N, C-alpha and C positions, 0 to 999 in steps of 0.2 A: 567530480561530475561524471555525469551518462556518457558514455560514447559519442550517441546519438545529436545530443541536443547542446544546448548554453546553457542550459538553465540544468537544476538535478531533474529527475522524472519523477521524483516522490510517490514512487507506486513499488518500485524494484526492491525487492529483503534489506539491500543497505540501506536505502531509505528512509525505510518503517523503523531501522531500528536507530538511526540520527535523531528521525523527529521524537521517536519515543523518550530516548534517552534526556534529550533538552528538552522535554515537557516533565518528565518524571523531575529530573535535577532543576527543576524552577526558573532554566533560562530562556530567555529569548533564541528564537532560530533566525538566523539573518540571512539563509539560506533561502534563493529563490526555486519554489519548484511550479514544474509543469500542471500536477494532478493534487487537489487537496487532503489532506490527510482524514482517515476516516476516524471516528469516534466509537465507532459500531465495533472494530474490530483489534482487539490487545495487540496481535502481532500482526506482520505480514502471513505468517500462515494458517493463522486463522481465517482470514479473506479466502486465504487459496483451497483452503477446505471447504470453504463455502459455492465455492465458483464450481471446483469438481462436485459440489452436489446437483448444481443448479444445472449443467451440464448433461450430466446423467438422467434428470426430471425432462431437461425439456425434451433428451435422445425420446425416453419412452413414450412423452404426447406427440412428435413427430410420427411413432407407426402409424 
């Protein structure tokens, strides 16, 4: 369980790995998460990379 929450966060790398493993195994995940899983990103790190790109684009637009 994530330290700050009574439920799993659902957004950290560990939660993403757990969720994907259950999904790939075809097993229902009984864990309660604060955030829904993204179907758009296959791994946490894909999500993280896009966030970095978006932050760079927003910084450029702020100038």
